[in-house]
C-alpha positions in Angstrom: 5.4 -2.2 4.7 4.3 -3.1 1.2 2.5 -0.1 -0.5 -1.0 -0.7 -2.0 0.4 0.0 -5.5 3.0 -2.7 -5.2 0.4 -5.1 -3.7 -1.9 -4.4 -6.6 0.8 -5.0 -9.2 1.7 -8.3 -7.5 -1.9 -9.6 -7.9 -2.0 -8.3 -11.5 1.2 -10.3 -12.4 -0.4 -13.4 -10.8 -3.5 -13.1 -13.0 -2.2 -15.4 -15.9 -0.9 -17.9 -13.3 -4.2 -18.0 -11.5 -6.1 -18.7 -14.7 -3.7 -21.5 -15.6 -4.0 -23.0 -12.1 -7.8 -23.0 -12.5 -7.4 -25.0 -15.7 -5.2 -27.5 -14.0 -7.7 -27.8 -11.2 -10.5 -28.5 -13.8 -8.3 -31.1 -15.5 -7.8 -33.1 -12.3 -11.2 -34.7 -12.9 -10.7 -37.4 -15.6 -14.3 -37.2 -16.6 -13.9 -33.6 -17.6 -11.2 -34.5 -20.1 -13.2 -37.5 -21.4 -16.2 -35.2 -22.1 -14.0 -32.7 -24.0 -12.6 -35.5 -26.1 -15.6 -37.8 -26.6 -18.7 -35.6 -26.9 -17.7 -33.8 -30.1 -16.8 -37.1 -31.8 -20.0 -38.9 -30.8 -22.3 -36.0 -31.4 -21.0 -34.7 -34.7 -19.7 -37.9 -36.4 -22.1 -40.6 -35.1 -25.4 -38.9 -34.3 -25.7 -36.3 -37.1 -27.6 -38.7 -39.4 -30.0 -39.7 -36.7 -30.6 -36.1 -35.8 -31.3 -35.3 -39.5 -33.8 -38.2 -39.6 -35.4 -36.9 -36.4 -35.7 -33.4 -37.8 -37.3 -34.8 -41.0 -39.9 -36.6 -39.0 -40.7 -33.4 -37.1 -40.9 -31.4 -40.3 -37.6 -29.6 -39.9 -34.4 -29.6 -41.9 -33.7 -32.5 -44.1 -30.4 -31.6 -45.6 -27.8 -33.7 -43.8 -24.9 -31.3 -44.5 -26.8 -28.4 -43.0 -27.7 -30.4 -39.9 -24.1 -31.6 -39.5 -22.9 -28.0 -39.6 -25.4 -27.2 -36.8 -24.3 -30.2 -34.7 -20.8 -28.7 -34.3 -22.3 -25.7 -32.5 -24.7 -27.8 -30.5 -21.9 -30.0 -29.3 -19.7 -27.1 -28.4 -22.5 -25.4 -26.5 -23.3 -28.5 -24.5 -19.6 -29.0 -23.6 -19.1 -25.3 -22.8 -22.2 -25.2 -20.6 -21.2 -28.2 -18.6 -17.6 -27.1 -18.3 -18.7 -23.6 -17.2 -21.0 -25.1 -14.6 -18.5 -27.5 -13.0 -15.7 -24.9 -13.3 -17.7 -22.6 -11.1 -19.7 -24.8 -8.7 -16.7 -26.6 -7.3 -14.7 -23.5 -6.6 -17.3 -21.1 -5.2 -16.1 -21.1 -1.6 -12.3 -21.2 -2.4 -12.8 -18.2 -4.7 -14.6 -16.3 -2.0 -11.9 -17.0 0.5 -9.2 -16.0 -2.0 -11.0 -12.7 -2.7 -11.3 -12.0 1.0 -7.6 -12.7 1.5 -6.7 -9.8 -0.7 -6.8 -11.0 -4.3 -9.9 -9.0 -4.9 -13.3 -10.0 -6.2 -12.9 -8.6 -9.7 -9.5 -10.2 -10.3 -10.6 -13.6 -9.0 -13.8 -13.5 -11.2 -11.8 -12.4 -14.3 -9.3 -15.2 -13.8 -12.1 -17.7 -13.4 -13.9 -16.5 -16.5 -10.6 -16.4 -18.5 -10.0 -20.0 -17.7 -13.6 -20.9 -18.5 -13.2 -19.1 -21.9 -10.2 -21.4 -22.5 -12.5 -24.4 -21.9 -15.1 -23.0 -24.3 -12.3 -22.6 -26.9 -11.3 -26.2 -26.5 -14.9 -27.3 -26.8 -15.4 -25.3 -30.0 -12.2 -26.6 -31.5 -13.0 -30.2 -30.7 -16.5 -29.9 -32.3 -15.1 -28.2 -35.4 -12.3 -30.8 -35.8 -14.9 -33.6 -35.6 -17.0 -31.8 -38.3 -14.0 -31.3 -40.5 -13.0 -35.0 -40.3 -16.6 -36.1 -41.1 -17.6 -33.8 -44.0 -15.4 -30.8 -44.1 -16.5 -27.3 -43.3 -18.3 -25.7 -46.3 -18.7 -22.1 -45.2 -15.8 -21.9 -42.8 -16.1 -18.3 -41.4 -19.8 -18.6 -40.7 -19.7 -22.1 -39.2 -16.6 -21.3 -37.1 -18.1 -18.0 -35.9 -21.5 -19.4 -35.0 -20.0 -22.5 -33.3 -18.0 -20.3 -30.9 -21.0 -18.0 -30.4 -23.1 -21.0 -29.3 -20.2 -22.1 -27.0 -20.1 -18.7 -25.4 -23.8 -18.5 -24.9 -23.9 -21.8 -22.9 -20.7 -21.0 -21.1 -22.5 -17.9 -19.6 -25.5 -20.0 -18.8 -23.4 -22.7 -17.1 -21.5 -20.2 -15.1 -24.7 -18.5 -14.0 -26.2 -21.8 -12.9 -23.0 -22.8 -11.2 -22.9 -19.6 -9.2 -26.3 -20.1 -7.6 -27.1 -23.8 -7.6 -25.1 -25.7 -5.0 -25.9 -29.3 -6.0 -23.7 -30.6 -8.8 -26.4 -33.0 -9.9 -29.3 -30.5 -10.0 -27.2 -27.8 -11.7 -25.9 -30.1 -14.4 -29.4 -31.3 -15.1 -30.6 -27.7 -15.4 -27.9 -27.0 -18.0 -28.5 -30.3 -19.9 -32.3 -30.0 -20.0 -32.1 -26.3 -21.0 -29.9 -27.4 -23.9 -32.1 -30.2 -24.9 -35.2 -28.0 -25.1 -33.1 -25.4 -27.0 -31.9 -27.9 -29.6 -34.8 -30.3 -30.1 -37.5 -27.6 -29.9 -35.5 -25.2 -32.1 -35.8 -24.1 -35.7 -33.8 -27.0 -37.0 -36.6 -29.3 -35.9 -39.3 -27.2 -37.5 -40.2 -25.1 -34.5 -40.0 -21.3 -35.0 -43.0 -19.6 -33.3 -44.0 -18.4 -29.9 -41.7 -18.9 -26.9 -39.3 -20.8 -29.1 -38.0 -17.5 -30.4 -36.5 -16.6 -27.0 -34.4 -19.7 -26.7 -30.7 -18.9 -26.6 -29.7 -21.0 -29.7 -32.7 -20.0 -31.8 -30.9 -17.3 -33.9 -27.5 -18.9 -34.1 -29.1 -22.1 -35.4 -30.9 -20.1 -38.1 -27.7 -18.4 -39.1 -25.7 -21.6 -39.4 -28.5 -23.4 -41.4 -29.0 -20.5 -43.8 -32.6 -19.9 -42.8 -33.8 -16.3 -42.4 -36.0 -15.9 -39.4 -38.0 -12.9 -40.6 -38.4 -11.7 -37.0 -34.9 -10.5 -36.0 -35.6 -6.8 -36.4 -32.9 -4.3 -37.3 -30.1 -6.3 -35.6 -30.7 -9.3 -37.9 -30.1 -12.9 -37.0 -26.3 -12.5 -36.6 -26.7 -9.4 -34.4 -29.1 -11.1 -32.1 -26.8 -14.1 -31.9 -24.0 -11.8 -30.8 -26.3 -10.1 -28.4 -27.3 -13.4 -26.8 -23.6 -14.3 -26.3 -22.8 -10.9 -24.7 -25.9 -11.1 -22.5 -25.1 -14.6 -21.3 -21.5 -13.7 -20.5 -22.6 -10.6 -18.7 -25.1 -12.6 -16.6 -22.4 -15.1 -15.8 -20.0 -12.4 -14.8 -22.6 -10.6 -12.6 -23.5 -14.0 -10.9 -19.8 -14.7 -10.2 -19.2 -11.2 -8.7 -22.3 -11.6 -6.5 -21.3 -15.0 -5.1 -17.5 -14.4 -4.9 -17.7 -11.0 -3.1 -16.8 -11.6 0.5 -19.7 -11.1 2.8 -19.5 -8.1 5.2 -18.1 -9.4 8.6 -20.5 -7.9 11.0 -22.0 -9.2 14.2 -25.3 -8.5 15.8 -25.1 -5.8 18.4 -22.0 -4.2 17.1 -22.0 -0.4 16.5 -19.3 1.3 14.4 -18.1 3.9 16.9 -14.5 5.0 16.7 -12.2 3.6 19.3 -11.2 7.2 20.4 -14.8 7.8 21.5 -14.6 5.1 24.2 -13.7 6.6 27.6 -11.2 4.7 29.8 -13.8 4.4 32.6 -16.3 2.8 30.2 -13.7 0.4 29.0 -12.7 -0.5 32.5 -16.3 -1.1 33.4 -16.7 -3.6 30.6 -19.6 -1.7 28.8 -17.5 -0.5 25.9 -14.4 -2.0 24.2 -12.1 0.1 22.2 -10.8 -2.9 20.3 -12.8 -6.1 20.8 -13.5 -9.3 19.2 -16.8 -7.9 18.0 -15.1 -4.9 16.6 -12.4 -7.0 14.9 -15.0 -8.9 13.0 -16.7 -5.8 11.6 -14.8 -2.6 11.0 -11.7 -2.9 13.1 -12.5 -0.9 16.3 -16.2 -0.3 17.0 -17.7 -0.7 20.4 -19.9 -3.6 21.4 -23.3 -2.8 22.8 -26.5 -4.7 22.6 -29.4 -3.4 24.7 -31.4 -6.5 23.9 -28.9 -9.0 25.3 -26.7 -9.2 28.4 -23.3 -7.8 27.6 -20.5 -10.3 27.6 -16.9 -9.4 28.6 -15.1 -7.9 25.6 -12.2 -9.8 24.2 -9.4 -7.3 23.7 -6.9 -8.0 20.9 -3.4 -7.1 21.6 -1.7 -5.1 18.7 1.0 -7.7 18.4 -1.5 -10.6 18.0 -1.1 -12.6 14.9 -3.8 -12.8 12.3 -4.4 -16.4 13.3 -4.9 -15.4 17.0 -7.2 -12.7 16.0 -9.3 -15.1 13.9 -9.5 -17.5 16.9 -10.6 -14.6 19.1 -13.3 -13.7 16.6 -14.6 -17.3 16.5 -14.8 -17.2 20.3 -17.2 -14.2 20.2 -20.8 -15.0 21.4 
């Protein structure tokens, strides 16, 4: 029999492979690859001028170079948010079954998030490459850092939405509309007061455009940008743990009494079952008793029954 320590080491060694398989699964949709390749080019190289004109009309930034630097982060955040959403929403049930099969909730979630971080990295690199081809990167450390911070923020948001919203259409619209409000009502467009300050990209946009907010407090604009990224990833992780954790397999009317407490006479009379279908579904060997419903004959599982047979017996329970 395999010891728990060996079993744990086996799952740990499979962690990189599982993350890689998640990336392969994501790449099976051609549209996902098209988005990763096309969106940075279109958004950074083709729409930067139009966005700068739009910002000028709204009373925001008028420097094209500054706006272009911000568009790299905006493109990366949109891509990372959409990628994080679809990476989670299409695999919620398989991940829960995998965790229930013995892989463990934490390991499955970490593997899923690791592969999602890889997608955010690709999104950020694509946006930065498009920016470098168009104008070059003036302040490389700052622009690169803020671009990846924006990608991480919306990766967490996309993963959180994907964990709780079942509809692919509705979830993707939530992510896209949140991003649109974040960008086009943000400080680059001349908006900086009221509720606008709590938008996720508010402080990262101020950092990349060299505009001091004046309301960042002791953490500063950079500190609050990092805090936003950490909070978004933490929220995404918590959401994935919540939805990936296998639900407790209990049945109505089951009581968790030890099998040894069931007397032979009670078992023979059919009022108590030492090992029954109801018990198998919950804690292994409780007795089945429901005063509110007429008792049904217990389904005893033979010790030599296979896991498939046990599962079929469970499904036959009333």
